[in-house]
C-alpha positions in Angstrom: -6.6 19.9 -3.6 -5.4 18.1 -0.6 -4.6 21.0 1.8 -1.8 19.2 3.7 0.0 18.4 0.4 0.1 21.9 -1.2 3.9 21.5 -1.6 3.3 18.9 -4.3 1.9 21.4 -6.8 3.7 20.9 -10.2 6.2 18.4 -8.6 7.1 15.4 -10.7 5.8 12.2 -9.0 6.1 8.7 -10.3 3.9 6.0 -9.0 5.1 2.5 -9.7 2.3 0.0 -9.5 -0.3 2.6 -10.2 -3.0 0.2 -11.3 -2.7 -1.8 -8.1 -5.0 -1.5 -5.1 -2.9 0.9 -3.1 -1.0 2.5 -6.0 -4.1 3.9 -7.6 -5.0 5.7 -4.3 -1.5 7.1 -4.0 -1.7 8.4 -7.6 -5.2 9.9 -6.8 -3.9 11.6 -3.7 -0.9 13.1 -5.5 -2.9 14.3 -8.5 -5.5 15.8 -6.3 -2.7 17.8 -4.6 -1.7 19.2 -8.0 1.4 17.1 -8.7 2.4 16.1 -12.2 1.9 12.3 -11.9 3.1 9.5 -14.0 1.3 6.2 -13.7 3.7 3.4 -14.5 2.0 0.2 -15.5 2.5 -2.8 -17.9 -1.0 -2.4 -19.3 -1.7 1.1 -20.6 -5.4 0.4 -21.2 -5.9 -0.9 -17.7 -4.1 2.2 -16.4 -6.4 4.5 -18.4 -9.4 2.7 -17.0 -8.2 3.1 -13.4 -7.4 6.8 -14.0 -10.9 7.4 -15.3 -12.6 5.4 -12.5 -10.5 7.0 -9.7 -10.3 10.6 -10.9 -6.6 10.5 -11.5 -5.1 13.3 -13.6 -1.8 11.9 -14.8 0.4 10.6 -17.6 0.3 6.9 -18.3 3.7 5.3 -18.9 3.9 1.8 -20.2 7.2 0.6 -18.8 8.6 -2.9 -18.2 10.1 -2.3 -14.8 12.0 -5.5 -15.0 13.8 -4.4 -18.1 16.7 -2.4 -16.7 17.3 -0.3 -19.9 13.6 0.6 -20.2 13.3 1.7 -16.6 16.6 3.7 -16.9 15.4 5.5 -20.0 12.1 6.4 -18.4 13.9 7.9 -15.4 16.2 9.9 -17.6 13.3 11.3 -19.6 10.9 12.1 -16.7 13.5 12.9 -14.0 10.9 12.5 -11.1 11.5 14.3 -7.9 9.4 11.7 -5.9 9.0 8.0 -6.5 6.4 6.0 -4.7 7.0 2.3 -5.1 3.8 0.2 -4.7 5.0 -2.8 -6.8 5.1 -6.1 -5.0 4.9 -9.8 -5.8 3.5 -12.3 -3.5 0.5 -10.6 -1.8 -1.8 -12.6 -4.1 -1.6 -16.2 -3.0 -1.4 -17.2 -6.7 1.9 -15.4 -6.9 4.3 -18.2 -5.9 7.4 -17.9 -8.1 10.4 -17.3 -5.8 12.5 -15.9 -8.8 9.9 -13.4 -9.6 9.6 -12.4 -6.0 13.3 -11.7 -5.9 13.2 -9.8 -9.2 10.3 -7.6 -8.3 10.6 -7.2 -4.6 14.4 -6.9 -4.4 16.2 -6.4 -7.7 13.8 -3.6 -8.8 14.4 -1.7 -5.5 18.2 -2.1 -6.0 17.9 -0.4 -9.4 15.7 2.3 -8.0 18.4 3.2 -5.4 20.6 4.2 -8.3 18.0 5.7 -10.6 16.0 7.8 -8.1 18.8 10.0 -6.8 20.3 10.5 -10.3 16.9 11.6 -11.6 16.3 14.0 -8.7 19.8 15.6 -8.9 19.5 19.3 -9.2 15.9 19.5 -8.0 15.0 21.8 -5.1 12.5 19.3 -3.8 13.0 19.3 0.0 11.2 16.1 0.9 11.9 12.4 0.3 12.8 11.1 -3.1 11.7 7.5 -2.5 8.8 6.2 -0.5 8.9 2.4 -0.6 6.2 0.2 0.7 7.1 -2.7 3.0 4.9 -5.3 4.6 3.8 -6.6 8.0 5.0 -10.0 6.9 8.6 -8.7 7.3 8.1 -9.2 11.0 7.1 -12.8 10.7 6.6 -15.1 13.7 7.9 -12.8 16.5 4.7 -12.2 18.5 4.5 -9.2 20.9 4.2 -5.6 19.8 5.3 -5.0 16.2 7.9 -2.2 16.5 10.1 -1.1 13.7 13.3 -1.9 15.6 12.2 -5.5 16.6 14.3 -8.5 15.7 12.3 -9.8 12.7 11.8 -13.4 11.6 9.9 -13.5 8.2 8.7 -17.0 7.4 7.3 -16.5 3.8 9.1 -15.7 0.5 7.1 -12.5 0.3 8.1 -11.4 3.8 11.8 -12.4 3.3 12.1 -10.6 -0.1 10.3 -7.5 1.2 12.6 -7.4 4.2 15.6 -7.6 1.9 14.4 -4.5 0.0 13.8 -2.7 3.3 17.4 -3.4 4.3 18.6 -2.0 0.9 16.6 1.2 1.5 17.9 1.4 5.0 21.5 1.1 3.9 21.1 3.8 1.2 19.3 6.2 3.5 22.0 5.6 6.2 24.7 6.3 3.7 23.1 9.6 2.7 22.8 8.7 -1.0 19.1 9.5 -1.0 16.3 10.6 1.2 14.0 7.5 1.5 11.8 5.6 3.8 10.1 2.2 3.9 6.5 2.4 5.1 5.3 -1.0 6.4 1.7 -1.7 5.6 -0.7 -4.0 7.4 -4.3 -5.1 6.5 -5.4 -2.5 4.1 -9.0 -2.4 2.9 -11.1 -0.2 0.6 -12.1 0.3 -3.0 -10.0 -1.5 -5.5 -9.3 -4.6 -3.4 -9.1 -7.9 -5.3 -12.1 -10.2 -5.3 -11.9 -12.9 -2.7 -10.5 -10.6 0.0 -12.5 -9.9 3.2 -14.3 -6.7 2.4 -15.1 -7.6 -1.3 -16.6 -10.8 0.1 -18.7 -8.9 2.5 -19.9 -6.5 -0.2 -20.7 -9.4 -2.5 -22.8 -11.0 0.3 -25.2 -8.1 0.0 -26.4 -9.2 -3.5 -26.4 -13.0 -2.8 -28.2 -15.4 -0.5 -25.4 -18.0 -0.4 -23.5 -18.6 2.9 -19.9 -17.3 2.9 -17.4 -19.8 4.4 -14.7 -18.2 6.6 -11.9 -19.2 9.0 -12.7 -19.0 12.7 -12.3 -15.2 12.4 -10.3 -14.9 15.6 -7.2 -13.5 13.9 -6.4 -10.0 15.1 -5.3 -7.5 12.4 -4.7 -3.8 12.1 -7.3 -2.9 9.6 -6.3 0.4 7.8 -8.4 2.2 5.3 -6.7 2.6 1.9 -7.4 6.4 1.8 -5.5 6.8 5.1 -2.6 4.7 3.7 -2.3 6.8 0.6 -2.4 10.0 2.7 0.3 8.6 5.0 2.6 7.8 2.1 2.2 11.3 0.7 2.7 12.8 4.1 6.0 10.8 4.3 7.1 12.1 1.0 6.7 15.7 2.2 9.0 15.2 5.1 12.4 17.1 4.8 14.2 14.8 7.3 14.2 11.1 7.8 15.0 10.2 11.5 14.1 6.6 10.7 14.4 4.5 7.6 11.3 2.3 8.4 7.9 3.4 9.7 4.8 1.4 10.5 1.8 2.9 8.7 -1.2 1.5 10.7 -3.8 2.5 13.2 -2.2 0.9 16.2 -5.4 -0.9 17.1 -6.2 -4.6 16.6 -9.6 -6.1 15.7 -10.5 -9.6 15.0 -11.8 -10.6 11.6 -15.1 -11.4 13.2 -15.3 -7.9 14.7 -14.5 -6.4 11.2 -17.3 -8.5 9.7 -19.8 -7.5 12.4 -19.0 -3.8 12.0 -19.1 -4.0 8.2 -22.5 -5.8 8.2 -23.9 -3.0 10.4 -22.4 -0.3 8.2 -23.8 -1.9 5.1 -27.2 -2.8 6.6 -26.7 -6.5 6.0 -28.6 -9.3 7.8 -26.1 -10.9 10.2 -25.3 -14.6 10.1 -24.3 -15.1 6.5 -20.7 -15.8 7.3 -19.8 -19.3 8.4 -16.9 -18.9 10.8 -14.9 -22.0 11.2 -15.8 -23.5 7.8 -12.3 -22.9 6.4 -8.9 -23.7 8.0 -6.7 -20.9 9.3 -3.7 -20.3 7.0 -0.4 -21.4 8.4 1.2 -18.0 7.6 -1.3 -16.1 9.8 0.6 -13.8 12.2 -0.3 -13.7 15.9 1.0 -10.5 17.7 0.1 -7.7 19.9 -0.7 -4.2 18.7 1.3 -2.5 16.0 3.5 0.3 17.4 2.9 3.6 15.6 4.8 6.0 17.7 7.3 6.7 14.9 4.5 7.8 12.6 2.9 9.9 15.3 6.2 11.6 16.1 7.5 12.0 12.6 4.3 12.7 10.6 2.3 14.2 13.5 -0.4 11.9 12.3 -1.6 8.3 12.3 -4.5 6.7 10.3 -7.7 7.2 12.2 -10.6 6.1 9.9 -12.7 3.6 11.9 -13.9 0.3 10.4 -17.5 1.3 10.0 -16.5 4.7 8.5 -14.1 3.0 6.1 -16.6 0.4 5.0 -19.3 3.0 4.4 -16.8 5.1 2.5 -15.9 2.1 0.3 -19.5 1.3 -0.4 -20.3 4.9 -1.3 -17.2 5.2 -3.5 -17.9 2.0 -5.4 -21.6 3.1 -5.9 -20.4 6.3 -7.5 -18.1 4.6 -10.0 -19.1 4.5 -13.7 -21.3 1.4 -14.4 -18.8 -0.2 -16.7 -16.2 -0.3 -13.8 -18.4 -2.5 -11.6 -17.2 -3.5 -8.2 
């Protein structure tokens, strides 16, 4: 059991997007703390596989979250005390439909703001009822330190729709209709990432002799281990008061992509030099900014993510090695 989360024992927790990269880790954290967890997913068989691979003890619920009646019926039946929303559209560069981005990133959240407080009515749960995940891309092209009260300028459809959802949560929390927070996430890495992302590419290099083309690698990012992110989201759910409606969930330290690769190579015992920096163009949507401000998390949660890159990469490698052979990497 997660010692810090003993208050979750037997509490009803719904994880939306439970088969996703971060959602599976939140479901794992909640179930290990003794919560009664529902894994909401479109594909029940995929959810069952994830639950087995990641040691999640929960109930799988096949729900079409975009079907308003289906989602409402699920909330009436389960009456969750805590909802963790990890669903998002647009992180994957293949997800380019603006209408779907609006439906998933905004309209779904709008419905949750009605369903969540109604489902939790009568519960004695003292913490938050909704923990919603936002994105670094909500800040957009503003430069400087990324603080939650900054004047934002998102330049992508994903960032714009995620910001719209953050504003909805902020309005509901400010009106006192539910206890909720948006946790903005940055560059999260660890077991469960999609192929083609940075760490999976580094891990794949260990079993190949082919060079790996990269951008110049000078982009600075706040690399946050997924286990820390899941813990931070659960820590947020445990809080009885919400002094802010938005909180950055990050380490507060920037590293270049090159630095991440170098540290990962060392942690994995790989021969340096396989990564061809500068072979690919830098994407136009790459953000340039100073460190992420994490004082709200430090003050409110009494905690910030602290897993270092080498430690997180080694933990990822060990976790993936321990998974059932059929799961692969």
